C-alpha positions as CSV (number, residue, x, y, z in Angstrom):
1,M,39.4,25.3,-21.0
2,G,39.8,22.4,-18.6
3,V,41.9,19.4,-19.2
4,E,40.1,17.0,-21.6
5,I,40.1,13.4,-20.1
6,K,37.4,11.5,-21.8
7,E,36.7,9.0,-19.0
8,S,37.2,9.4,-15.2
9,P,40.5,7.8,-14.2
10,V,39.5,7.8,-10.6
11,S,36.8,5.4,-9.0
12,D,34.9,6.2,-5.8
13,A,36.8,3.3,-4.2
14,E,40.2,4.8,-5.4
15,F,39.2,8.2,-4.3
16,D,38.2,6.8,-0.8
17,A,41.5,5.2,-0.5
18,M,43.2,8.5,-1.5
19,Q,41.2,10.0,1.1
20,A,42.2,7.5,3.9
21,F,45.9,8.1,2.9
22,V,45.7,11.8,3.4
23,H,44.0,11.4,6.8
24,D,46.8,9.0,8.2
25,Y,49.4,11.0,6.6
26,L,48.2,14.2,8.5
27,A,47.9,12.2,11.7
28,A,51.3,10.9,11.4
29,S,52.7,14.2,10.7
30,V,51.5,15.2,14.2
31,E,52.9,11.9,15.8
32,N,56.3,12.4,14.5
33,E,56.4,16.2,15.5
34,E,59.8,15.6,16.8
35,E,61.0,14.6,13.5
36,G,60.0,17.7,11.8
37,G,56.4,18.1,12.4
38,R,54.8,21.6,12.5
39,M,51.9,21.0,14.8
40,R,50.8,24.2,16.6
41,W,48.9,24.6,19.7
42,Y,45.8,26.1,18.2
43,P,43.3,23.4,17.5
44,W,42.8,24.6,13.8
45,H,46.3,23.5,13.1
46,S,45.6,20.1,14.2
47,A,45.6,16.9,11.8
48,E,41.7,16.8,12.7
49,Y,41.0,20.5,11.6
50,R,43.5,20.2,8.7
51,F,41.6,17.1,7.2
52,N,38.3,18.8,7.8
53,H,39.5,21.9,5.7
54,I,40.8,19.6,3.0
55,L,37.4,17.9,2.8
56,N,35.7,21.2,2.8
57,V,37.8,22.4,0.0
58,V,37.3,19.2,-2.2
59,D,33.4,19.6,-1.8
60,I,33.5,23.3,-2.8
61,A,36.1,22.8,-5.5
62,T,34.0,19.9,-6.9
63,E,31.0,22.1,-7.0
64,I,32.8,24.9,-8.8
65,A,34.6,22.4,-11.2
66,R,31.2,20.8,-12.3
67,K,29.5,24.0,-13.0
68,E,32.4,25.7,-14.7
69,G,33.3,23.0,-17.0
70,A,36.6,22.1,-15.3
71,N,37.8,18.5,-15.1
72,V,36.3,17.3,-12.0
73,D,38.7,14.5,-11.2
74,V,41.8,16.6,-11.6
75,T,40.3,19.3,-9.5
76,R,39.0,16.9,-6.5
77,V,42.3,15.0,-6.4
78,A,44.3,18.2,-6.4
79,A,42.1,19.6,-3.6
80,L,42.4,16.1,-1.6
81,F,46.3,16.5,-1.6
82,H,46.7,20.3,-1.5
83,D,47.5,20.6,2.2
84,I,48.9,17.3,2.9
85,A,52.2,18.5,3.8
86,K,51.0,21.6,5.8
87,L,51.9,20.0,9.3
88,E,55.5,18.8,8.5
89,V,57.0,21.5,6.3
90,E,57.0,25.3,6.3
91,Q,54.2,27.3,5.0
92,D,56.2,28.6,1.8
93,V,57.3,25.1,0.6
94,H,54.0,23.1,1.5
95,A,52.7,23.3,-1.9
96,E,55.6,21.8,-3.5
97,A,55.8,19.2,-0.9
98,G,52.4,18.4,-1.4
99,A,52.8,18.1,-5.0
100,R,55.6,15.7,-4.6
101,I,53.7,13.4,-2.2
102,A,50.8,13.4,-4.6
103,R,52.9,12.4,-7.6
104,E,54.5,9.5,-5.6
105,Y,51.0,8.4,-4.4
106,L,49.4,8.4,-7.9
107,S,52.5,6.8,-9.4
108,A,52.3,3.9,-7.0
109,H,48.6,3.4,-6.7
110,G,47.0,2.9,-10.1
111,D,47.7,3.3,-13.9
112,Y,46.8,7.0,-14.1
113,P,47.5,8.8,-17.2
114,E,50.7,10.8,-17.2
115,S,48.7,14.0,-18.3
116,F,46.3,13.6,-15.5
117,V,49.1,13.2,-12.8
118,D,50.9,16.2,-14.1
119,Q,47.8,18.3,-14.1
120,V,47.0,17.2,-10.5
121,C,50.4,18.2,-9.5
122,R,50.7,21.4,-11.1
123,A,47.4,22.5,-9.5
124,I,48.8,21.4,-6.1
125,E,52.1,23.3,-6.6
126,D,50.1,26.6,-7.7
127,H,47.3,26.5,-5.2
128,S,49.2,29.4,-3.1
129,Y,49.4,31.6,-6.1
130,Q,48.8,35.2,-5.4
131,G,48.2,36.7,-8.8
132,D,45.3,36.9,-11.1
133,L,43.5,33.5,-11.2
134,S,42.5,34.0,-14.6
135,N,46.1,33.3,-15.8
136,L,45.9,29.8,-14.4
137,P,44.3,26.5,-15.7
138,L,40.6,26.2,-14.8
139,E,41.2,23.4,-12.4
140,T,44.0,25.2,-10.6
141,Q,41.6,28.2,-10.4
142,C,38.8,26.1,-8.9
143,L,41.1,24.7,-6.3
144,I,42.3,28.3,-5.1
145,E,38.8,29.6,-5.1
146,A,37.7,26.8,-3.0
147,D,40.6,27.2,-0.6
148,I,39.8,30.8,-0.2
149,L,36.1,30.3,0.2
150,D,36.4,27.7,2.9
151,K,37.6,30.7,5.3
152,V,34.6,32.8,4.6
153,G,31.1,32.9,6.1
154,A,29.8,30.8,8.9
155,N,32.9,28.5,9.1
156,G,35.4,31.4,8.9
157,A,33.3,33.3,12.0
158,A,33.3,30.0,14.0
159,L,37.0,29.8,13.4
160,M,37.5,33.4,14.5
161,L,35.4,33.0,17.7
162,L,37.3,29.8,18.6
163,R,40.5,31.8,18.2
164,M,39.1,34.2,20.7
165,G,39.2,31.8,23.5
166,Y,42.8,31.0,22.9
167,E,43.6,34.7,23.0
168,S,41.8,35.1,26.3
169,R,39.3,37.5,24.6
170,T,35.9,38.2,25.7
171,H,32.4,38.3,23.9
172,M,33.1,42.1,23.6
173,D,35.5,41.5,20.9
174,A,33.2,39.1,18.9
175,A,31.9,41.6,16.5
176,E,35.4,42.8,15.8
177,M,36.6,39.3,15.0
178,V,33.5,38.8,12.7
179,D,34.5,42.1,11.0
180,R,37.7,40.4,10.0
181,V,35.7,37.6,8.4
182,I,33.8,40.0,6.4
183,E,36.9,41.7,5.3
184,R,38.3,38.4,4.2
185,G,35.0,37.5,2.4
186,E,35.2,41.0,0.5
187,D,38.7,40.3,-0.5
188,A,37.7,36.7,-1.8
189,E,34.7,38.3,-3.6
190,E,37.1,40.5,-5.4
191,R,39.8,37.8,-6.3
192,V,37.5,34.9,-7.4
193,R,36.8,34.7,-11.2
194,S,34.2,32.1,-11.8
195,D,30.6,32.9,-11.7
196,T,30.2,29.7,-9.3
197,A,32.6,31.0,-6.8
198,E,31.3,34.5,-7.0
199,S,28.0,33.2,-6.0
200,I,29.3,31.2,-3.2
201,A,31.2,34.2,-1.9
202,H,28.2,36.3,-1.8
203,Q,26.0,33.8,0.0
204,R,28.8,33.2,2.4
205,L,29.5,37.1,3.0
206,K,25.8,37.7,3.4
207,R,25.6,35.2,6.2
208,A,28.5,36.7,8.0
209,R,27.1,40.3,7.8
210,W,23.9,38.9,9.1
211,F,25.6,37.3,12.1
212,Q,27.6,40.6,12.7
213,E,24.4,42.7,12.7
214,W,22.7,40.4,15.2
215,L,25.8,40.1,17.5
216,E,26.4,43.8,17.6
217,A,22.8,44.3,18.6
218,E,23.0,41.6,21.4
219,V,26.4,42.6,22.6
220,T,25.5,46.4,22.7
221,E,22.3,45.4,24.8
222,M,24.5,43.4,27.1
223,N,27.0,46.2,27.6
224,T,24.1,48.6,28.4
225,E,22.8,46.3,31.0
226,E,26.4,46.0,32.5
227,S,26.7,49.7,32.5
228,L,23.5,50.0,34.4
229,D,24.6,47.5,36.9
230,D,27.8,49.3,37.5
231,V,25.8,52.6,38.1
232,A,23.4,50.9,40.3
233,T,26.2,49.4,42.5
234,G,27.9,52.7,42.6
235,M,24.8,54.5,43.8
236,G,24.4,52.0,46.6
237,D,27.8,52.5,47.8
238,S,27.5,56.2,47.8
């Protein structure tokens, strides 16, 4: 069962202020890299990418929470703060650091119920949990499912193709890279527990498979044309 909070403790204006805080915090993490920032060369580890990922997770987690009967405010606030420390601390402690930042913010900006703050922070702390999601509070489950699903489907394929350029790969490797997205989607489909998350995973996985089919057909055709050009060139030289 979700956390039972009768009235929404977070107004739209307050949520917008939280969102602005998270954005600015990520930007400051990059600017202060010499003081411990963890900015990487790949663009998807930039403040811009991380913030976009957070917004995606907020949207997906909110959809799952609404359809599954979880507390929407707990879920969306936890989703908003879940990766706030990602660019300034190591991966294995970013969840705990994010929960600490969220608690400090919520304690200083509003009169939020203690139970609400505790549930938000617990969800953030546990969002990297690798076990059975059925063992977790529903709000935490919604957050983890959303975090997993953002890397599946068209968005996941786009990120993989972007990565190709930074690894000096050619279009010939594109189908292989998309295959990794499909594998990730299949893993996600097995791991998520809610009906809503399973439906989203299925839809996104289908899109990735369609894209891979089209890509393989077109790349195969290109390879055939290139092979014919090579043969013609060879015959001309003989």
